[in-house]
C-alpha positions in Angstrom: 0.0 0.0 0.0 1.4 3.4 -1.0 2.4 5.7 1.9 0.5 8.5 0.1 -2.8 6.8 0.8 -3.3 4.7 3.9 -6.6 3.3 2.9 -8.0 2.5 -0.6 -10.1 5.4 -1.8 -11.9 6.6 -4.9 -13.1 10.2 -5.4 -16.2 10.8 -7.4 -15.6 14.2 -8.7 -18.3 16.5 -10.2 -16.9 18.4 -13.2 -19.9 20.7 -13.6 -21.6 21.7 -16.9 -18.4 22.4 -18.8 -17.1 25.8 -17.8 -14.0 24.9 -15.8 -14.3 28.2 -13.9 -17.2 26.5 -12.1 -15.1 23.8 -10.6 -14.9 24.0 -6.8 -11.6 24.5 -5.0 -12.0 21.0 -3.5 -12.3 19.6 -7.0 -9.2 21.4 -8.2 -7.2 20.1 -5.2 -8.4 16.5 -5.9 -7.4 16.7 -9.5 -3.9 18.1 -8.6 -3.4 15.1 -6.3 -4.8 12.5 -8.7 -2.7 9.6 -10.0 -5.4 7.9 -12.1 -8.1 9.9 -13.8 -11.2 8.2 -15.3 -13.0 10.8 -17.4 -16.5 10.7 -18.8 -17.4 11.6 -22.3 -19.3 14.8 -21.7 -16.6 16.3 -19.4 -14.6 19.3 -20.7 -11.5 17.6 -22.0 -9.3 20.5 -20.8 -10.0 19.4 -17.2 -7.0 17.1 -17.4 -4.7 20.2 -17.3 -5.5 20.3 -13.6 -4.2 16.8 -13.1 -0.6 17.0 -14.3 0.5 13.9 -12.4 -2.4 11.6 -13.4 -2.7 8.8 -15.9 -5.8 9.7 -17.9 -8.3 7.0 -19.0 -11.3 8.0 -21.1 -14.4 6.0 -20.2 -16.9 7.6 -22.4 -20.7 7.0 -22.4 -22.9 8.8 -25.0 -26.4 7.9 -26.2 -26.4 6.2 -29.5 -22.6 5.5 -29.5 -20.4 2.6 -28.3 -19.9 3.1 -24.6 -17.4 1.8 -22.0 -19.2 -0.9 -20.1 -20.1 0.1 -16.5 -18.7 -3.1 -14.9 -15.4 -2.4 -16.7 -15.2 1.1 -15.2 -15.9 -0.3 -11.7 -13.2 -2.9 -12.0 -10.7 -0.3 -13.2 -11.4 1.9 -10.2 -11.1 -1.1 -7.8 -7.8 -2.2 -9.4 -6.1 1.1 -9.1 -7.5 1.9 -5.7 -6.3 -1.4 -4.3 -2.8 -0.6 -5.7 -2.8 2.4 -3.3 -3.2 5.0 -6.1 -5.2 8.1 -5.8 -8.2 7.4 -8.2 -10.5 10.2 -9.3 -13.6 9.3 -11.3 -14.6 12.5 -13.2 -18.3 12.9 -14.1 -20.1 15.7 -15.8 -22.5 17.9 -13.9 -23.0 16.6 -10.3 -21.8 13.1 -9.8 -24.8 12.1 -7.7 -27.4 13.1 -10.4 -28.0 10.5 -13.2 -24.4 9.5 -13.3 -24.6 5.9 -12.0 -22.8 7.0 -8.8 -25.0 4.7 -6.7 -23.8 1.6 -8.6 -20.2 2.7 -8.3 -20.4 3.5 -4.6 -22.0 0.1 -3.8 -19.4 -1.7 -5.9 -16.4 0.1 -4.3 -17.7 -0.1 -0.7 -18.2 -3.9 -1.2 -14.6 -4.1 -2.1 -13.6 -2.2 1.1 -12.8 1.0 -0.7 -13.8 4.3 0.8 -15.7 6.7 -1.5 -15.4 10.4 -1.3 -17.9 12.6 -3.3 -17.1 16.1 -4.5 -20.3 17.9 -5.6 -20.6 20.2 -8.5 -23.1 22.2 -10.6 -25.6 20.1 -12.5 -26.6 21.1 -16.1 -30.1 22.1 -15.1 -28.8 24.8 -12.7 -26.4 26.0 -15.4 -29.3 26.2 -17.8 -31.4 28.2 -15.4 -28.5 30.6 -14.9 -28.1 31.0 -18.6 -31.8 31.9 -18.9 -31.8 34.1 -15.8 -34.7 32.2 -14.1 -35.3 30.7 -10.7 -36.4 27.1 -11.0 -38.4 27.4 -7.8 -40.0 30.9 -8.2 -42.7 30.9 -5.5 -45.2 32.7 -7.8 -45.2 29.8 -10.1 -44.3 26.5 -8.4 -43.4 24.8 -5.1 -40.4 22.9 -6.2 -38.3 21.4 -9.0 -38.2 17.8 -10.2 -35.2 16.3 -11.8 -36.2 13.4 -14.2 -34.4 11.4 -16.8 -36.3 10.4 -20.0 -34.2 7.2 -19.9 -35.5 4.6 -17.5 -33.4 1.6 -16.5 -35.9 -0.9 -18.0 -36.5 1.3 -21.2 -39.9 2.3 -19.9 -41.5 5.7 -19.7 -41.5 8.0 -16.7 -45.0 8.8 -15.4 -45.5 12.0 -17.4 -49.0 12.4 -16.1 -47.8 12.4 -12.4 -45.0 14.7 -13.3 -47.4 17.1 -15.0 -49.6 17.1 -11.9 -46.7 17.7 -9.5 -46.9 21.5 -9.7 -43.1 21.6 -10.0 -40.7 22.9 -12.7 -39.5 19.9 -14.7 -35.8 19.5 -15.4 -35.5 16.7 -18.0 -32.2 15.0 -18.7 -31.3 12.7 -21.6 -34.5 13.5 -23.4 -33.2 15.2 -26.6 -33.5 12.2 -28.8 -37.2 11.9 -28.1 -38.1 15.5 -27.1 -41.2 15.8 -29.3 -42.8 12.6 -28.0 -42.2 13.5 -24.4 -43.6 17.0 -25.1 -46.7 15.4 -26.6 -47.1 13.3 -23.5 -46.8 16.3 -21.2 -49.2 18.4 -23.4 -51.9 15.8 -22.7 -51.7 16.8 -19.0 -50.5 20.4 -19.0 -51.6 23.6 -20.7 -50.5 23.6 -24.4 -48.9 27.0 -23.9 -46.6 25.9 -21.0 -43.2 27.3 -21.8 -40.3 25.0 -22.6 -36.6 25.9 -22.7 -33.9 23.8 -24.3 -30.4 24.6 -23.3 -27.4 22.9 -24.8 -23.7 23.3 -23.8 -24.8 25.4 -20.8 -22.1 27.6 -19.5 -19.8 26.9 -22.5 -18.9 29.2 -25.4 -21.1 27.2 -27.8 -24.2 27.5 -25.5 -27.5 27.3 -27.3 -30.8 28.4 -25.9 -34.2 27.8 -27.4 -37.5 29.0 -26.0 -40.8 27.5 -27.1 -44.0 25.9 -25.8 -45.3 22.3 -25.5 -47.7 22.8 -28.4 -45.1 24.4 -30.7 -42.5 21.8 -29.9 -44.8 18.9 -30.7 -45.6 20.4 -34.1 -42.1 21.6 -35.1 -40.6 19.9 -38.2 -37.6 17.6 -37.4 -35.0 20.0 -38.9 -35.9 22.6 -36.2 -35.6 20.2 -33.3 -32.1 20.1 -31.8 -30.6 16.7 -31.4 -27.4 17.3 -29.5 -27.3 16.6 -25.7 -29.1 19.2 -23.6 -31.4 19.9 -20.7 -35.1 20.5 -21.2 -36.9 22.8 -18.7 -40.7 22.8 -18.5 -42.8 25.1 -16.4 -44.4 28.5 -16.0 -41.3 29.8 -14.2 -40.0 30.3 -17.8 -42.7 32.9 -18.5 -40.6 35.3 -16.5 -37.6 35.0 -18.6 -36.4 38.6 -18.9 -33.4 38.2 -21.1 -32.5 35.6 -23.7 -29.4 36.2 -25.8 -29.0 39.6 -24.2 -32.4 41.1 -25.1 -35.9 41.0 -23.7 -37.6 38.0 -25.2 -40.2 36.4 -22.9 -41.7 33.0 -24.0 -44.2 33.4 -26.8 -46.6 30.7 -27.9 -45.5 28.9 -31.0 -42.0 30.5 -31.1 -38.6 28.9 -30.8 -35.5 31.1 -30.1 -31.9 30.2 -30.8 -29.3 32.5 -29.1 -26.5 31.5 -31.5 -28.2 32.8 -34.7 -30.6 35.2 -33.0 -33.4 33.7 -35.1 -37.0 33.0 -34.2 -39.1 30.3 -35.8 -42.7 29.4 -35.6 -43.7 25.8 -35.1 -43.9 25.3 -38.9 -40.4 26.4 -39.3 -41.2 29.9 -40.7 -38.6 32.5 -39.8 -40.1 35.6 -38.1 
């Protein structure tokens, strides 16, 4: 066992939404001390600059692409931790939210390995900051619900129950089926309920689109973004004061893209 680490330990480190300035001081210190770095696909690749001593292993997972098997990742962490090395598992957003942290914690603890978690900013919070909205504005809702459009058994979340919850919905991993989930929600929520789609939140290539459930279900495929992003649904978005640096509150049937400063109706017509 290395003198540097008396007991086997793995750090689950939250890399945040992509802007490396949003890393916590604790995260930066852990990276500097790391000897083995296992990095997820959606993490800003420049994060390795904070880990000059570490061997970097890419363990990517991306929807629709070939992914590193989860059991292989777990075995890698166990192997290096039991060698007495400082192992840091780097996950995008917050490690405890939709990142399979529970499976990894259970596996490592069963092997007698201590797990330390370093929290970070999840993509939904970065998206809300980009839009300048409070996800829990008391004039509109009494909470926020984080939900993944991917269920473990490939089933559907209970969209009806989510619609009735009276909370802002922050939907992860839903971009590939965004129109069908919008249609499900529109069956139980007002058709003019605002929807915000934020991609690459906090990063230079950030994209923001503002629309409604009704417009989203009717939009032609070419106007529906396919890259990873967060979908926010709820009346809190009606108070958006600035999108792309100008006053642009949600308007029924309109989609806004901050990158091109263009507006589109649900039929795809530029306005």
